[in-house]
C-alpha positions as CSV (number, residue, x, y, z in Angstrom):
1,M,0.0,0.0,0.0
2,Q,2.8,2.4,0.9
3,T,4.7,1.6,-2.3
4,T,1.6,2.3,-4.5
5,K,1.1,5.7,-2.7
6,K,4.7,6.6,-3.3
7,E,4.5,5.6,-7.0
8,T,1.4,7.8,-7.3
9,Q,3.1,10.8,-5.8
10,N,6.1,10.3,-8.1
11,Q,3.8,10.2,-11.1
12,R,2.0,13.4,-10.0
13,K,5.3,15.1,-9.5
14,T,6.5,14.1,-13.0
15,K,3.3,15.4,-14.6
16,Q,3.6,18.7,-12.6
17,I,7.2,19.2,-13.5
18,F,6.5,18.6,-17.2
19,A,3.6,21.1,-17.1
20,T,5.9,23.8,-15.6
21,R,8.3,23.1,-18.5
22,V,5.4,23.5,-21.0
23,S,4.5,26.8,-19.3
24,L,8.1,27.8,-19.4
25,A,8.5,27.1,-23.1
26,G,5.2,28.7,-24.0
27,S,5.9,31.9,-22.0
28,I,9.3,32.3,-23.7
29,V,7.8,32.0,-27.2
30,L,4.9,34.4,-26.4
31,F,7.3,36.9,-24.7
32,L,9.6,37.0,-27.7
33,I,6.7,37.5,-30.1
34,S,5.0,40.2,-28.0
35,A,8.2,42.0,-27.0
36,G,9.6,41.9,-30.5
37,I,6.5,43.2,-32.3
38,G,5.8,45.7,-29.4
39,I,9.3,47.3,-29.8
40,A,9.1,47.2,-33.6
41,V,5.8,49.0,-33.8
42,D,6.0,51.0,-30.5
43,S,2.9,49.4,-28.8
44,V,2.5,49.8,-25.1
45,T,-0.2,47.1,-25.1
46,L,2.1,44.5,-26.6
47,L,4.8,45.5,-24.2
48,L,2.4,45.0,-21.3
49,D,1.4,41.6,-22.8
50,A,5.1,40.7,-23.0
51,S,5.5,41.7,-19.3
52,A,2.7,39.4,-18.4
53,N,4.4,36.6,-20.3
54,L,7.7,37.4,-18.5
55,V,5.9,37.0,-15.2
56,I,4.6,33.6,-16.3
57,L,8.2,32.7,-17.3
58,V,9.6,33.8,-13.9
59,V,6.8,31.9,-12.1
60,A,7.4,28.8,-14.2
61,F,11.0,28.7,-12.8
62,L,9.6,29.2,-9.3
63,M,7.0,26.4,-9.8
64,H,9.7,24.0,-11.0
65,A,11.8,24.6,-7.9
66,T,8.7,24.5,-5.6
67,I,7.5,21.2,-7.0
68,E,10.9,19.7,-6.3
69,K,10.8,21.1,-2.8
70,M,7.1,20.5,-1.8
71,H,7.4,16.7,-2.5
72,K,10.2,16.3,0.0
73,P,9.3,14.4,3.1
74,P,9.2,16.2,6.5
75,D,12.6,16.7,8.1
76,A,14.2,18.3,11.1
77,A,13.9,21.8,9.6
78,F,10.3,21.4,8.4
79,N,8.5,19.0,10.7
80,F,5.2,19.2,8.8
81,G,6.7,19.1,5.3
82,Y,7.2,21.7,2.6
83,G,3.5,22.0,1.5
84,K,3.4,25.8,2.2
85,Y,5.9,26.4,-0.6
86,E,2.9,26.1,-3.0
87,P,0.7,29.0,-1.6
88,F,3.9,31.0,-1.1
89,T,4.8,30.7,-4.8
90,V,1.2,31.5,-5.8
91,V,1.3,34.7,-3.7
92,I,4.5,35.8,-5.4
93,Q,3.0,35.1,-8.7
94,G,0.0,37.3,-8.0
95,A,2.1,40.1,-6.7
96,L,4.3,40.1,-9.8
97,I,1.2,40.3,-12.1
98,I,-0.3,43.2,-10.1
99,M,3.0,45.0,-10.3
100,T,3.1,44.5,-14.0
101,C,-0.4,45.8,-14.4
102,F,0.4,49.1,-12.5
103,I,3.5,49.6,-14.6
104,G,1.6,49.0,-17.8
105,M,-1.2,51.5,-16.8
106,K,1.5,54.1,-16.0
107,F,3.0,53.9,-19.5
108,A,-0.5,53.8,-21.1
109,I,-1.5,57.0,-19.3
110,Q,1.7,58.6,-20.6
111,D,0.8,57.6,-24.1
112,I,-2.7,59.1,-23.7
113,I,-1.2,62.4,-22.5
114,H,1.5,62.3,-25.3
115,P,-0.2,60.2,-28.0
116,E,2.0,58.3,-30.5
117,P,0.5,56.2,-33.3
118,V,1.4,52.6,-33.7
119,K,3.7,52.4,-36.7
120,N,2.3,49.3,-38.3
121,Y,-1.0,47.5,-37.4
122,Y,-0.5,44.4,-39.6
123,L,2.3,42.9,-37.5
124,P,0.4,43.2,-34.2
125,V,-2.7,41.6,-35.8
126,I,-0.7,38.6,-37.0
127,G,1.4,38.3,-33.8
128,T,-1.6,38.4,-31.4
129,L,-3.5,35.8,-33.5
130,I,-0.5,33.5,-33.2
131,C,-0.2,34.2,-29.5
132,S,-3.9,33.4,-29.0
133,I,-3.7,30.1,-30.8
134,I,-0.6,29.0,-28.8
135,G,-2.3,30.2,-25.5
136,I,-5.3,28.0,-26.2
137,F,-3.3,24.8,-26.5
138,I,-1.2,25.5,-23.3
139,L,-4.4,26.5,-21.4
140,V,-6.1,23.2,-22.2
141,Y,-3.0,21.2,-21.2
142,M,-2.5,23.1,-18.0
143,R,-6.1,22.7,-16.9
144,K,-6.1,19.0,-17.7
145,T,-2.8,18.4,-15.8
146,A,-4.0,20.5,-12.8
147,K,-7.2,18.4,-12.6
148,K,-5.3,15.1,-12.8
149,T,-2.7,16.1,-10.2
150,N,-5.1,18.2,-8.0
151,S,-2.4,21.0,-7.9
152,T,-3.5,24.4,-6.7
153,M,-0.3,25.9,-8.1
154,L,-1.1,24.5,-11.6
155,K,-4.7,25.6,-11.3
156,T,-3.5,29.1,-10.6
157,A,-1.0,28.9,-13.5
158,G,-4.0,27.7,-15.7
159,L,-6.0,30.8,-14.5
160,H,-3.2,33.1,-15.7
161,W,-2.9,31.3,-19.0
162,L,-6.7,31.7,-19.4
163,T,-6.3,35.5,-18.6
164,D,-3.3,35.7,-21.0
165,T,-5.2,34.0,-23.8
166,V,-8.3,36.1,-23.4
167,M,-6.0,39.1,-23.3
168,S,-4.4,38.0,-26.6
169,F,-7.7,37.7,-28.3
170,G,-8.8,41.1,-26.9
171,I,-5.6,42.7,-28.2
172,F,-6.1,41.0,-31.6
173,G,-9.7,42.4,-31.8
174,G,-8.4,45.9,-30.8
175,F,-5.7,46.0,-33.4
176,C,-8.1,44.8,-36.1
177,A,-10.5,47.7,-35.1
178,A,-7.6,50.2,-35.1
179,L,-6.5,48.9,-38.6
180,L,-10.0,49.4,-39.9
181,L,-10.3,52.9,-38.4
182,N,-6.9,53.8,-39.8
183,R,-7.9,52.6,-43.3
184,S,-11.3,54.4,-43.0
185,G,-9.9,57.8,-42.5
186,Y,-10.0,58.0,-38.7
187,A,-6.2,58.2,-38.2
188,K,-6.6,60.8,-35.4
189,I,-8.4,58.3,-33.2
190,T,-6.0,55.3,-33.7
191,P,-3.2,56.6,-31.4
192,Y,-5.5,56.3,-28.4
193,V,-6.7,52.7,-29.2
194,D,-3.4,51.1,-28.0
195,P,-3.1,52.8,-24.6
196,V,-6.8,52.5,-23.8
197,M,-6.6,48.8,-24.6
198,A,-3.6,48.5,-22.3
199,I,-5.6,50.1,-19.4
200,I,-8.6,47.9,-20.0
201,L,-6.3,44.9,-20.2
202,A,-4.5,45.8,-16.9
203,L,-7.8,46.3,-15.1
204,F,-9.0,42.9,-16.4
205,L,-5.7,41.2,-15.4
206,I,-5.5,42.6,-11.9
207,R,-8.7,41.0,-10.6
208,S,-7.7,37.3,-10.6
209,P,-4.4,37.7,-8.8
210,I,-6.0,39.7,-6.0
211,K,-8.5,36.9,-5.3
212,V,-5.9,34.2,-5.6
213,M,-3.4,36.1,-3.3
214,A,-6.2,36.6,-0.7
215,H,-7.1,32.9,-0.7
216,N,-3.5,31.7,-0.5
217,S,-2.5,34.3,2.1
218,L,-5.1,32.8,4.4
219,E,-3.6,29.4,3.8
220,L,-0.2,30.7,4.8
221,L,-1.7,32.1,8.0
222,D,-3.1,28.6,8.9
223,A,-6.8,29.6,8.3
224,A,-9.1,26.6,8.2
225,P,-10.0,25.6,4.6
226,T,-13.5,26.5,3.5
227,G,-16.0,25.3,0.9
228,H,-15.9,21.8,-0.4
229,I,-12.7,20.8,1.4
230,S,-14.1,21.6,4.9
231,D,-17.5,20.0,4.1
232,K,-15.8,16.8,2.8
233,V,-13.6,16.5,5.9
234,K,-16.5,17.0,8.3
235,K,-18.8,14.6,6.5
236,T,-16.0,11.9,6.3
237,V,-15.3,12.3,10.0
238,E,-19.0,12.0,10.8
239,R,-19.4,8.9,8.5
240,H,-16.5,6.9,10.0
241,K,-16.8,8.0,13.6
242,P,-16.7,4.9,16.0
243,E,-20.0,4.3,17.6
244,P,-18.8,4.6,21.3
245,F,-17.5,8.1,20.6
246,D,-18.9,11.6,20.2
247,I,-17.1,14.3,18.1
248,K,-16.0,17.0,20.4
249,R,-13.9,19.1,18.0
250,I,-12.6,19.1,14.4
251,R,-9.7,21.3,13.5
252,M,-8.0,21.5,10.1
253,R,-5.5,23.5,8.1
254,K,-4.2,23.3,4.6
255,A,-0.6,23.5,3.3
256,G,-0.4,23.2,-0.5
257,E,-1.7,19.7,-1.3
258,N,-1.7,18.5,2.3
259,I,-4.5,18.8,4.8
260,F,-3.8,18.5,8.5
261,I,-6.8,17.3,10.6
262,D,-7.1,17.2,14.3
263,V,-10.1,15.3,15.7
264,R,-11.0,15.2,19.4
265,L,-13.4,12.4,20.4
266,G,-15.4,11.9,23.6
267,L,-15.8,8.4,24.9
268,K,-19.4,7.4,25.7
269,A,-18.9,3.8,26.8
270,D,-16.6,1.9,29.2
271,L,-13.9,0.4,27.1
272,S,-10.4,-0.9,27.7
273,M,-7.4,0.9,26.4
274,P,-6.7,-1.9,23.7
275,E,-10.3,-1.5,22.5
276,I,-10.0,2.3,22.3
277,A,-6.6,2.0,20.5
278,R,-8.1,-0.5,18.0
279,L,-11.1,1.8,17.3
280,C,-9.0,4.9,16.9
281,A,-6.6,3.1,14.5
282,D,-9.4,1.8,12.4
283,F,-11.0,5.3,12.4
284,E,-7.7,6.8,11.2
285,D,-7.3,4.2,8.4
286,K,-10.7,4.9,7.1
287,L,-10.2,8.7,7.1
288,K,-6.8,8.3,5.2
289,N,-8.4,6.0,2.6
290,D,-11.2,8.6,1.9
291,L,-9.1,11.8,2.2
292,A,-6.1,12.1,0.0
293,N,-2.9,13.8,1.3
294,C,-4.1,14.0,4.9
295,D,-2.1,14.0,8.1
296,I,-4.5,13.0,10.9
297,I,-4.2,13.3,14.6
298,I,-6.9,11.7,16.9
299,H,-7.4,12.6,20.6
300,F,-10.0,11.2,22.9
301,T,-11.4,12.1,26.3
302,T,-13.4,10.0,28.8
């Protein structure tokens, strides 16, 4: 049983590491396309898009290192394991994206005050279409892998790939509209299309990391998990509770993929210590079978 569990953890680790490498390669390609075209045509929107891809690139490196670390067993330095490396990485990821958004808005406002037309609209249209297509493939892969491995970190990475892909399609539409305006004789309006798109894009980007940072910051502070995790733990404890006991208290906290559960039972019947030990051991085994990646402590009072 122990060997099978270890093999499963190794398989999940392998899939997670490969997913970070896919994210790494994809972000490099998209960064080069967006930054190259952005510099060539002087587009603040594409440079903001390139900055977002650079953030994904940096975070992919962090995720790779984190996955290696978080799968290490508990040791003398980290008695409860390295699970909190995952929410810590997610918080850094969110902070970097928020910083990128504010920098992008600053440059966009400067461009509105001192408007400069984009030099060529055909290159951005082609480039953003290519970025959108690449983003769709990586997004689908990241979501599938996150679901298979139940990784919060990959789910967050998938969320940012979703944001980046939607962003690429939005930029593509914006540049198509600017191209049509330019060819229809509205050249005076087109210099404002690029910075306005950048501001809208930054405001759209900033929402997701704020929510993710808030959630993972609570996890770093040992807040009890809420929603389906909390409900599942409570229902499982209720279902497998030994008959001679009452549930006095259930405490839990989450660290990355790991859930730490503390259950205090109250003894209702007169039982010997060997009987109590057997019931508690059986209870613990049932909980571990139903709740993946759980570290369970059981107390009892008479």
